[in-house]
N, C-alpha and C positions, 0 to 999 in steps of 0.2 A: 199760333198763340190764341187761346180762347178769349172771348170778349171779357170775361170776368177777370182775366189775368192782365189785360192791357190797362195801363193807366196813362194819364196825361204826360207825366214825365218821361216814361219810356217811349211813348209815341213821338214826343218832341225830339228826343235823342235820335231815334231812328230816322226821322225826317231830315234833321240837320245833317247827320252823317251822310245820308243818301245825296244831299245837296252839295256835299264836299266843303261845308263851311265850318268854321270854328265857333265855339260859344261866344268868343269876343266879337267875331264878325256879326253874328245875329244880334247880340246885345247892343252893339253900336248902331246898327241899322234900325233897330226897334226903339232906340233911345232909352235903353235899360242899363242898369249896372250889370257887369259881367257876373258878379257874385249872386245877384238876384236871379239872373238867367240860369246859372249853374244850379241854384236851389230848385228851380222849376224842373229842370231835367232830372235831378236826383230825387225828386218827390219829397223834398224837404219843405216845399211850399205847395199849396194846392193850386189848381188852375187859376190863372189871373182873371181880372175883371174883363168883361167883353171889350172894353176900350183897349186894354193892353194886349188881349188876345188878337185883336184885329191888327195891331202894330206888328206882332210877331208873325202873323200870317203874311203880311206884306213884306216883312224883312226876309222871310224864307222864300218869297215869290212862289207861293203855292198855287197850283191849279185848283179849280173849283172843287173837284172831288176830294183832293187832299185836304183842303181847308175845311170841307164839310166833315170829313172823318175826324180831324183834330178837334173841331167844335163838338162833335158827338161825344168823343172821349172826355172832353172837358166837362160837358154837361153831366155825363154819366158819373164822373168822379164827384162832382158837386152833389148829385142826388144821393150817392152812397154816403157821403159825409153827413148830409141832412138826415138820412135815415138813422145813422149811428148816433147822432146827437139827440134824437128823440127817444132813444132807448129801445128802438125796435129790436126784435129778436135777432140773434146772430145771423141766421141765414137770409134775412130779409134784405139787408143792405146789398150784398153781392147780387141777389136776384134782381133788385131794382136796377142796379148798374147794368147787368146783362140785358134787361128788357129795354133800357134806353138805347144801348148800343145797337141792338138788332131791330129797333122799332121800324126803321125805314124798309126792312125786308119782310115785315109781317104781312101776311095776307089777311083779308077780312075774316076768313074762316079761322085762322089761328088766333086772331084777336078776339073773336067771339068765344073760342074755347077758353082762352085765358080769362076773359070777363066772367064766364060761367064758373070757373074754378074760384075766382075771387068772391063770387056771391055765395058760395057754399058756406055752410056753418059748421 
């Protein structure tokens, strides 16, 4: 799955299924309503607040790398929504989301090339 196609809900679903837990299991462990948790997984709600996200990560008993990935996807989704709410052109929001998701893998050279493109008129 490409970065732009991944969203918080689908990532949460995949992780939960891999852990062998039900939505109700995770909701109870995180102190959330099952309906709210279901809405998160089904992308009916955007990523939760950092406080709730931390509770979900703890309920899922995620390793550091899994937690970092889920957080990255959550931040990327929030950035995309922010871009869309500002009226940014259609291709900008997915581009920002992709950039956030792959930021930890960017080399200084690639970052410099992106910066140069952004400075073009």
